[in-house]
N, C-alpha and C positions, 0 to 999 in steps of 0.2 A: 504493500500500500504506500509506503514512504517513497519508494522509487517511482511509482505512478504519479504521485503528487509532484515530485521533482521534474518529471517529464512534462507534465502539464504546465508547470511554471516556466520551463524552458521554452515551450511552445508560445506561451503568452508573451514572454520577453521578445522572442523572435517576431511576434506579430506586430510589434510597434512599427507603424508604417512611416518611417522617417521621411522619405521623399514626399509622400502625400501630405503630411502635416506641414512640412516646410513650404511646399508649393502653395498650400492653401493659406497658411497663417502669414507668410512673409510676402508672397507674390500674388495672392488672390486668385490663383488658378488651381485646377486639379491636374497634376502632371500626367495622370492617366488619360487625359483628353488631348494630350499633345505628344508629338514625336512618335515614339514606338508604342505609347500607351502603357509602358512598363514603369512600375513604381520602384525603380532601383537607382543606384548611383550613376550608371551609364546615362540614362535618360536625364537625370538631374544635371550632369555635366553639360549635356547638349542643350537642354531647355533653360536651365536656371543659371548656368555659368560655372566657372571653375571654383569659386569660393563656396557656393552652395553645394556643388558636387562633392568637394572635399569634406564638407561637414556631414553630408548624408553618408558618404563612404565610411567616415570615422565612426559614426553612431551605429551603422549597420555592422561594422566589424566588432564594435563593443558588445552588441547583442550576442554574438556567437561566443565571445570571450566570457561574458558573465554567465551565460547558460552553462558552459562547461564547468565553471567554478562551483556550480550547485552540487557537484559530485562530492565536495568537501562536507556536505551535510549528510552523506550516506555513512553506513557502518563499515564500508570496505576499507581495507588497509591502503594507505596512500601509495600510489605507483604500482599497486598489484595489478594483475591482469583483469580481475573483475572491476577494479577502479577505473582503469583505462577504457574498458568496454563501456562502462557507464558514461564516462566523459564523451565518448564517441556518440552514444545514443542521445545524450543531452544536447550536444552540438547539432546533431541532425534534426532534433525536435525544433531547435531554434531556426534552422534553415527552412524547415517545412512551414514554420510560422511566418517567416519572411515571404515565402512564395505564396502562401495562402493565409494572409493575416485576418484574424477574426475582427480586428478593429477597423478594417478597410474593405469590407465586403468580399474577403478572400481573393482580392486582386492585388498581388504584390509584385516583387521583382524576381530575378533569377537566383538570388542567394549567394553570389560569388563573394561579396564583401563579408557576409556572415560566415561563410566557410573559412575565409582568411582569419577572422577573429577566433573561430573555433580552433583552428590549427595553432594560432598564436598562444592560446591558453594551454593546449596540450604539449606543444613542443616549440617554444619561442624562437629558437635559433632557425629552425626550418621555416617558420612563418616569416621572419625577418628576411631570410633569403628569398622567399617567394615574392614578398612585397618589393624587394629590390629588383627582381626579374620583371615584375609587373610595371613598376615605375620606369625602368630603363626602356622597356618596350613601348610604353605609352609616350614617353618623351620623343623617342626615335620615330615612331610611326603615327602617333595620335589615334590609333585604333584601340579602343577599350576592349573590343571583342578579341582581337588578336593577342593583346596583352594578357587577358584572362586565360585564353587557350594555352599560350606558351607557359604561363605560370602553373597552370593545372597539370600540364604534362611534366613540368619540372618537379612537381610534388613527389610522385612515386619514385622518380629517379634519385632524388635527394634522400628519401627514406631508405631505399634499398641499398644504395651504394655509398652514401656519405654519412648522413646523420641517422644512424641506425640504432639509436638507443632503445626505441620501442619496436624494432623490427622483429623481435622474438614473438610478439603478440600477432597471431595470424589475423585477428580482426583489424588491427591497425594497418597492416600491409594491404589487406583487401580494401579497406577504406580508402587508402591512398590511390590504389589502382582504379577503384570505382569512381572516385572523385574526378580523376582525369578523363575517364570514359564519359561520365555524365556531363561534364562541362563541354566537352567536344560535341556530344550529342545534342545538347540544348542550344549550341551555337551553329548548328548545321546550316541554317539560313545565312548567318553571318559569313561562314566559310565560303558559301556559294558566291556571295557578293564580293568577298575579298578576291576570289579567283577571277571574277568578272571585272574587277577594278572599279566597282561602284559602291563599296562600303563607305559609310559616312565617317568622317573623322571628328574627334572631339576638339572644340575650339579652345585649346589651352591658352591661358594668359590673355584671353580676350573677354570683353564684356559680354554678358549674356544676350542672346538674341532669341526672341520667342518665335521659333520656327518648328515646323513639323518634320523631324528627321526620324528615320527608322532605326531601331536598335539592332 
């Protein structure tokens, strides 16, 4: 019962619709009615601008981080396999909450930033490395989708071959591999646009422009 309560709390934390609230309270719009219709950091960058996008991304990452920390309220031994497994499930509950937020009619984002926050909470060095990969790719290409895909593919590679502190847990290895697969799968339309040369770029370091871009 205690674990079920923690999972529900993790989902509710993930359900905080950061992009929706920021767009409504600060800019007077519903971000889901603009651009891709996606309530995530990518659409926030494109529709609301860099400053708002960074804020949305930070809070969405924080949701995953806090959700994983709920494992500390369990009876499992710290860093044991059951503890790590619970961390993974709590993080995934937050990601599900972000994608299907109860506070925003179950219309959320893709959960990439929340996934990053989840990884940051479980294994900080790996997360920092992934954020570095993401930021470098974003600065070089200004494609959020490509940056997310590259960072997600780097995740299992880092876990399996470099930072393998948790590699002995099968669930953690499977999670890393599944994350890369799911991120690539959910970005299949973006991959098609990238290959065709018509994927939209994020207007970094520019003032926001209210325009309808696709995510």
